[in-house]
C-alpha positions as a printed Julia matrix, in Angstrom:
172×3 Matrix{Float64}:
 102.0   71.16   70.06
  98.25  71.99   70.93
  96.56  72.94   73.69
  94.36  69.83   75.23
  92.34  68.9    78.39
  93.9   65.57   79.41
  91.72  63.1    81.47
  92.39  60.02   82.8
  92.36  57.11   80.19
  93.72  59.38   77.35
  97.02  58.58   75.79
  99.45  60.38   77.34
 101.39  63.02   74.61
 104.69  61.85   73.99
 107.71  64.21   73.72
 111.65  63.81   73.39
 113.28  66.74   75.51
 116.74  67.38   76.5
 116.94  67.6    80.51
 119.4   69.8    82.77
 120.66  66.7    84.49
 119.93  63.31   82.85
 120.43  63.77   78.88
 117.54  63.03   76.3
 114.25  62.36   77.87
 112.39  59.85   75.44
 108.9   59.29   76.92
 108.3   56.79   74.23
 111.67  54.82   75.31
 110.1   54.87   78.91
 106.64  53.97   78.82
 106.33  49.99   79.35
 109.25  49.28   81.75
 107.28  51.57   84.87
 104.39  53.96   85.93
 105.71  57.83   85.08
 104.95  60.77   87.31
 104.91  64.04   85.64
 105.33  67.04   87.77
 104.51  70.33   86.04
 106.05  72.93   88.5
 106.31  76.78   87.58
 109.6   77.75   88.2
 112.36  77.38   90.79
 112.24  80.83   91.85
 108.58  80.59   92.81
 108.19  80.37   96.61
 104.86  77.54   96.46
 106.93  75.99   93.71
 109.96  75.69   96.54
 107.48  74.36   99.04
 105.89  71.75   97.0
 109.81  70.73   95.49
 110.59  70.54   99.51
 107.28  67.71   99.72
 108.69  66.16   96.86
 111.78  65.85   98.11
 110.81  64.97  101.42
 108.13  61.96  100.22
 110.11  60.93   97.03
 111.07  57.8    98.54
 107.26  56.72   98.9
 107.17  57.29   94.83
 110.28  55.24   94.64
 108.91  52.26   96.6
 105.88  52.02   94.19
 108.63  51.5    91.25
 107.76  55.17   89.95
 109.75  57.42   87.44
 109.48  61.05   88.27
 109.91  63.57   85.24
 110.01  66.92   86.65
 109.24  70.11   84.04
 109.85  73.72   84.92
 110.22  76.6    82.9
 113.38  77.81   84.93
 116.67  78.45   82.73
 119.4   76.35   82.85
 121.27  78.41   85.47
 118.95  78.48   87.97
 117.44  74.79   87.38
 121.34  73.94   88.06
 121.62  75.57   91.14
 118.51  74.13   92.52
 119.38  70.53   90.84
 122.82  70.66   92.92
 121.28  72.36   96.07
 118.46  70.02   96.51
 120.45  67.13   94.93
 117.52  66.34   92.63
 118.37  62.87   91.01
 115.2   62.78   88.7
 115.02  64.53   85.44
 114.74  68.46   85.46
 113.33  69.38   81.75
 112.75  73.18   80.51
 109.44  73.91   78.95
 107.57  76.92   77.91
 103.93  77.47   78.1
 103.22  76.91   74.6
 105.42  73.5    74.44
 104.85  70.81   76.98
 102.69  72.82   79.76
 100.2   72.92   76.44
 100.37  69.65   75.35
  99.36  68.22   78.89
  96.56  71.08   78.68
  97.82  73.18   81.46
  97.43  76.61   80.9
  96.38  79.64   83.46
  96.29  78.8    87.16
  93.33  77.16   88.28
  90.87  78.98   90.54
  91.26  76.46   92.97
  94.81  76.87   92.61
  94.64  80.36   92.81
  92.66  79.95   96.25
  95.07  77.72   97.96
  97.36  80.47   97.55
  96.97  82.16  101.04
  97.39  78.52  102.45
 100.6   77.76  100.74
 102.06  81.07  101.69
 102.03  79.8   105.72
 104.32  77.23  104.32
 106.5   79.58  102.47
 106.93  81.71  105.46
 107.51  78.35  107.87
 110.06  77.4   105.39
 111.83  80.6   105.13
 111.66  80.53  101.31
 111.73  84.3    99.2
 110.75  84.69   95.71
 113.6   84.27   93.21
 113.83  84.76   89.67
 111.04  85.54   87.79
 111.06  82.98   84.79
 108.9   81.89   82.08
 105.03  82.91   82.51
 103.9   84.13   85.89
 100.64  82.62   85.17
 101.36  79.4    84.34
  99.42  76.57   86.16
 101.2   73.67   87.61
 100.02  69.89   87.95
 100.91  66.5    87.62
 100.05  63.24   85.57
 100.83  59.68   86.06
 101.21  57.58   83.26
 100.93  53.81   83.23
 103.01  51.05   81.66
 100.99  51.21   78.06
 101.29  54.96   77.79
  97.55  55.87   79.29
  97.05  58.88   81.98
  95.82  57.49   85.09
  95.85  60.5    87.09
  95.66  63.94   86.13
  96.03  66.63   88.12
  96.0   70.93   87.57
  97.31  72.31   90.54
  99.74  72.48   93.15
 101.62  69.22   93.89
  99.3   66.23   95.88
 101.43  63.47   96.66
  98.95  61.53   98.63
  96.95  61.59   95.32
  99.78  60.73   93.2
 100.45  57.64   95.79
  97.17  56.51   95.56
  97.01  55.42   91.87
 100.6   54.26   92.1
């Protein structure tokens, strides 16, 4: 898999990977049924990622109402991922990828300057929720991102950075 700079209008890179909680996820089989929301987190121990996950879980019903399917990509290993899946009652597929795999295929490398600049604001939410840094897993400098793939397999939303539910909902 090679590093790309994906943008809206590009064909989504296809993948077939094992999830921690929903068996094999084959993007080829999912395309055509509904829009697909790909959430690229960093890892579950990241307190900002925990905040974004809380936001996603709180607003998941809004995505569900639009008929979209969520796929959540993380660098977390099986032990930590399964703990969070159970603790947060995550029903959508949680998929492992390393930086040189799916993250690179979707053009996600180092955190963007904008993502880094948002950290102080994001840390206020971390403090408010009382999240603590957990295990370090994967590449610490990995940039998060989100994509929406339409029923024909094209990217209709591409954002490098922390979770932005409102921008996702705008294209669903």
